[in-house]
C-alpha positions in Angstrom: 0.0 -0.1 0.0 1.2 3.5 -0.8 3.0 5.2 2.3 1.1 8.4 1.4 -2.2 6.9 1.5 -4.6 7.9 4.3 -5.5 5.4 7.0 -7.5 5.4 10.1 -5.9 2.5 11.8 -4.0 4.4 14.7 -5.8 5.8 17.7 -5.5 9.5 18.2 -3.5 9.1 21.4 -1.1 6.6 20.2 2.6 7.5 20.7 4.2 8.0 17.3 6.8 5.3 16.8 8.7 4.5 13.7 10.2 1.3 12.6 13.4 1.0 10.5 12.7 0.2 6.9 15.2 -1.1 4.2 13.3 0.7 1.5 15.7 3.2 -0.2 15.0 6.8 0.3 15.5 9.3 -2.5 18.1 12.0 -1.7 16.8 15.4 -2.2 19.0 18.5 -2.7 17.7 21.6 -0.9 18.4 24.9 -2.6 19.7 27.8 -0.6 17.0 30.0 -1.9 14.4 27.8 -3.1 11.9 26.1 -0.6 11.2 22.5 -1.3 7.7 21.3 -0.1 6.2 18.0 0.2 3.4 17.5 -2.3 0.2 19.3 -1.3 -2.9 20.3 -3.2 -4.8 23.6 -2.9 -6.4 24.7 0.4 -9.7 23.7 2.0 -12.8 23.9 0.0 -16.4 23.7 1.3 -17.2 20.0 2.3 -19.3 18.1 -0.4 -22.1 16.0 0.3 -21.1 12.6 1.6 -22.3 9.3 -0.2 -24.8 7.1 1.6 -23.0 5.0 4.1 -23.3 1.2 4.2 -25.9 -0.3 6.4 -25.3 -1.8 9.8 -24.0 -0.5 13.1 -20.9 1.3 11.6 -23.1 3.1 9.1 -25.5 4.0 11.9 -22.9 5.5 14.2 -21.3 7.2 11.3 -24.7 8.9 10.4 -25.1 10.0 14.0 -21.7 11.6 14.0 -21.9 13.2 10.5 -21.3 16.8 10.5 -19.7 16.8 14.1 -16.4 18.7 14.2 -13.3 16.4 14.4 -15.5 13.2 14.1 -13.5 11.9 11.1 -9.8 11.2 10.8 -7.2 10.8 8.2 -3.6 10.1 8.4 -0.6 10.0 6.0 3.0 8.9 6.5 6.0 10.4 4.7 9.7 10.0 4.6 12.4 12.3 3.0 16.3 12.4 3.1 18.2 15.7 2.9 21.8 16.6 2.6 23.6 17.6 5.9 23.5 21.4 6.2 26.8 23.3 5.6 26.6 25.0 9.0 25.9 21.8 10.9 22.8 23.4 12.4 19.1 22.4 12.1 16.2 24.6 13.2 12.8 23.1 13.5 9.3 24.6 14.1 6.2 22.5 14.8 3.0 24.3 15.6 1.0 21.2 16.6 2.5 17.7 17.1 5.1 15.6 18.8 8.8 16.2 17.7 11.8 13.8 18.3 15.4 14.6 17.2 17.9 11.8 17.3 21.7 12.2 16.8 23.5 9.2 15.3 26.3 8.1 13.1 25.2 9.3 9.7 26.1 12.0 7.1 22.6 13.0 6.0 19.3 14.2 7.6 16.4 11.7 7.7 12.9 12.9 8.2 10.0 10.6 9.0 6.6 11.9 9.9 2.9 11.4 10.1 0.2 14.0 9.0 -2.9 13.9 10.9 -6.2 15.6 10.2 -9.6 15.6 11.8 -12.7 17.1 10.2 -16.5 16.9 10.1 -16.3 14.3 7.3 -14.0 11.8 5.8 -13.7 13.9 2.6 -13.0 17.0 4.5 -10.3 15.2 6.6 -8.7 14.1 3.3 -8.8 17.7 1.8 -7.3 19.0 5.1 -4.4 16.5 5.0 -3.4 17.7 1.6 -2.9 21.3 3.0 -0.6 20.1 5.9 2.9 20.8 4.8 6.5 20.5 6.0 8.8 23.1 4.4 12.5 22.7 4.4 15.0 25.3 3.3 18.6 26.0 3.7 19.5 29.6 4.5 22.4 31.6 3.0 24.6 30.9 6.3 24.0 27.2 5.8 21.4 26.4 8.3 18.7 23.8 7.6 15.4 25.2 8.5 12.1 23.2 8.9 8.6 24.6 9.5 5.3 22.8 9.8 2.5 24.6 8.1 -1.0 23.5 9.4 -4.2 25.3 8.6 -6.2 26.6 11.4 -10.1 26.1 11.6 -12.4 25.9 14.4 -14.0 22.7 13.3 -10.9 21.0 11.8 -7.7 20.0 13.4 -4.3 19.1 11.9 -0.9 18.1 13.3 2.3 16.5 12.3 4.4 14.2 14.4 8.0 14.2 13.4 11.2 12.2 13.8 14.4 13.7 12.6 17.6 11.8 12.6 20.9 14.0 12.2 24.6 13.5 12.6 25.6 13.5 16.2 27.6 16.8 16.1 24.6 18.7 14.7 23.5 21.8 16.6 19.7 21.5 17.2 16.9 24.1 18.0 13.4 23.0 18.3 10.3 25.3 19.0 6.9 23.8 19.5 3.6 25.3 20.4 1.5 22.2 21.2 3.4 18.9 21.7 6.1 16.9 23.3 9.8 17.4 22.5 12.3 14.5 22.8 16.0 15.0 22.0 18.7 12.4 22.2 22.2 11.3 21.2 23.3 14.9 20.2 26.9 16.2 20.8 26.8 19.9 20.0 24.3 21.4 22.2 20.5 21.8 22.0 17.9 24.5 22.6 14.2 23.5 23.0 11.2 25.6 23.7 7.6 24.3 24.2 4.4 26.3 25.1 2.2 23.2 26.1 4.3 20.1 26.1 6.9 18.2 28.0 10.6 18.2 27.0 12.7 15.2 27.5 16.5 14.9 26.9 18.7 11.9 27.0 22.5 11.5 26.3 23.1 15.1 25.3 26.5 17.0 25.4 27.1 20.7 25.0 25.2 23.9 26.1 21.5 23.0 26.8 18.6 25.5 27.1 15.1 24.3 27.8 12.1 26.3 28.2 8.4 25.2 28.6 5.4 27.0 30.0 3.0 24.4 31.1 4.8 21.0 31.4 7.6 19.1 33.0 11.3 18.8 31.9 13.1 15.6 32.2 16.9 15.2 31.5 19.1 12.1 31.8 22.8 11.6 31.2 23.7 15.2 30.2 27.0 17.0 30.1 27.6 20.8 29.9 26.0 23.9 31.1 22.3 23.2 31.6 19.4 25.9 31.9 16.0 24.7 32.5 12.8 26.9 32.8 9.2 25.9 33.5 6.3 28.0 34.5 4.0 25.1 35.7 5.8 21.8 35.8 8.5 19.8 37.5 12.2 19.7 36.7 14.0 16.4 36.9 17.7 16.1 36.2 19.2 12.7 36.5 23.0 12.0 36.1 24.1 15.6 35.1 27.8 16.6 34.8 28.5 20.4 34.8 26.8 23.6 35.7 22.9 23.6 36.4 20.5 26.5 36.6 16.8 25.2 37.1 13.8 27.4 37.9 10.0 26.7 37.9 7.1 28.8 39.5 5.1 25.7 40.5 6.7 22.2 40.9 9.4 19.9 42.3 13.0 20.4 41.3 15.1 17.2 41.6 18.7 17.1 40.5 21.2 14.4 40.7 24.7 15.7 40.1 27.6 13.3 39.2 30.2 16.1 38.6 30.2 19.8 39.4 32.2 22.4 37.6 33.2 25.9 38.8 30.0 27.5 37.8 28.0 25.5 40.4 24.3 25.1 40.8 21.2 27.4 41.1 17.8 25.8 41.9 14.7 27.8 42.5 11.0 27.2 42.9 8.2 29.3 44.3 5.9 26.3 45.3 7.5 23.0 45.5 10.4 21.0 47.0 14.0 20.8 46.1 15.9 17.6 46.2 19.6 17.8 45.4 21.8 14.8 45.3 25.5 15.5 45.3 28.7 13.3 44.7 30.5 12.2 48.0 33.5 14.4 47.5 31.9 17.8 47.1 33.6 21.0 47.9 31.2 23.9 47.6 29.7 27.1 49.2 26.2 26.7 50.3 23.6 29.4 50.1 20.0 28.2 51.1 16.8 30.0 51.6 13.4 28.6 52.7 10.5 30.9 53.5 7.9 28.2 54.6 9.6 24.8 55.1 12.4 22.7 56.4 15.9 21.8 55.4 17.0 18.3 55.6 20.7 17.5 55.4 21.5 13.8 54.7 24.9 14.3 53.5 27.8 12.4 55.0 30.3 15.0 54.2 31.2 17.7 56.7 28.9 20.7 56.6 29.4 24.0 58.5 26.4 26.4 58.5 25.1 29.6 60.0 21.6 31.0 60.0 20.5 34.5 59.8 17.0 35.9 59.0 15.7 32.6 57.6 18.8 32.1 55.4 21.5 29.4 55.7 25.1 29.7 54.5 27.8 27.2 54.9 30.4 25.1 53.3 30.6 21.6 52.1 34.1 20.2 52.6 36.6 22.9 51.9 34.2 25.1 50.0 34.4 26.0 46.4 31.8 26.4 43.7 28.5 28.2 44.6 25.3 26.3 45.3 22.2 28.3 45.6 18.9 26.8 46.5 15.7 28.9 47.0 12.0 27.9 47.7 9.1 29.9 49.0 6.9 27.0 50.0 8.5 23.6 50.4 11.4 21.6 51.8 14.9 21.3 50.7 16.8 18.1 51.0 20.5 17.5 50.6 21.5 14.0 49.8 
């Protein structure tokens, strides 16, 4: 069956997963000025009358749902291969849908995706999916830019779930309005922003900047300077080596640090706990403030502290890199 044919087989909430395929992909040169588009047809037109449905329970249910917004769904898979950008940088914007970027041992850029459309009828969903587009262009400075174009309508809904595989040393920037972001296996730093969707990182090296408005941030096995911001959501950092600056308005911050650098740590939350796990041989200057809560010290290392006006200062071991912890409402635990 044609890869670009529509299918209704997958549930709406199914996590997008891609299986490796031995089918050859056709390389595509991306002009520095011209934008290459995946094939689309003209925009939406007024829905036409649907043919009579077959008899039976399915036909009866379909007749009941006829004309209800988002009642019909269409999907279409696609796959493209592009040349590696000259600048070694990829920027991707997805307004609606999940985005995954994987760094691996390769010389090109592989894009796999699934377009999804919901509308009041099957034919309207098919027409909508034709207007959903992924645009790729290489800038004059050699940056490969992807942008998802998804029409907006009150009674119709479109999205694109993407998986992009790039060389490991590619610098990656992802911006999403509605959808999860997952980045892994990259060695040249990442930047990710999401308005409504979680951000998850694994096995990343280099400068890292993560910002989300209403979701959690989860990181594992990261190396470098890590900056994480969330308005409403927890921040969970597991196995980090390097500097860390994490801040959330409402949520827990948990950080497991394997190795500190001279820049130290700064963890801050307005409403939530802070749990900091440090390596055994840590030498740092502590600056801790809790407005409403307690401080629990479970460290085996020698700690000397003094308290003044609700603020604790002290040293771990011989002192060294700065560690600043702040919470207005919640406990702070040192482990």
